[in-house]
N, C-alpha and C positions, 0 to 999 in steps of 0.2 A: 622186493620191488613194491609190494603193497604198502610197506612201511614208508618208503620214500614218497609214494604218491599220497599217502595220508598226511605226511608232514607238509608236503607241498600244498595240499588243500587247506590244511590248518593255517599255513603261512598266508595263503591267499585270502582266507576268511578273516584273519587278523588284520591284514592290510585293508580289506574292504570295510571292516568295522572302524578302523582308524579314519578312513576317508569319510565315512558316514558321520562320525563324531565331529570331524573338523568342519563339515559344512554347516551344521546348526550354529556353531560358534561364530563363523563368518556371517551367517544370517543374523544372529543376535547383534553383532557389532554393527551391521548395516542398519538394523532397525534403530539401535541406539543413536547412531550417527544421524539418521533421518530425523528422529525426535529432537535431538539436540540442535539441529539446524532449523527445523520447522517451527518450534515454539518461539524462538526470538523473532523470526520473520513474521509470524502471525501477530505478535504483539506490536511490532513495528507498523504493520499494516493497520492495526486497530488505532494506534496512536495517530497515524497520519490522517485517518478518516475522522477521528475526533477533532483534531486541529482544523481540518477543512470545514467541518460542520460548525464549529465555534466561530471560525473566521467568517463564514457565510452568515451566521446568525448576527454578527456584529456589523459587518461591512454593508450588507444590502439594506438594512434599515437606515444606516447613516447616509448612504447614497440617495435613498428616497427622501430623507429629511433635507439633504442638501438641495435636491431638485425643488422641493416645496419651498425652501427658503428663497431660492432664486426667483421662483414664480411670485412669491409674496412680495419680494423686494421690487420687482418690476411693477406689480399692481399698486404698491404703495407710492412709488415715484409717479406713476401715471395718475393716481388719485390727487396728489398734491401739485401736479403739473410740472414736475421737474424731470420729465423723461429724457431719454437720450435725444440728441439733435436729429432732426429728420432729414439731414443732408444725405444725398446719395453718393455713390462712389465717384471719385474724381472731381469732387466739388460741385457736382450738378445739384440744382435745387428743385 
């Protein structure tokens, strides 16, 4: 009986060792999967931020220049006396 119980303990310890060995492999594959998914997503995020920054760098100064051009045009027309007609809505003067 002692031999049988020893064999049973050995079998249980081998099974426990196999379970312990299989867990780190699953853990390693989980880390690998996480890294493989995280790195491209991080680079996508960085690319989107760079595109947004460059767009803002180009668009906002152009909008400011467009506004200044409109103000300058109105001042120029006012200076030479060719401003828009001063009629009010519905033909009222």
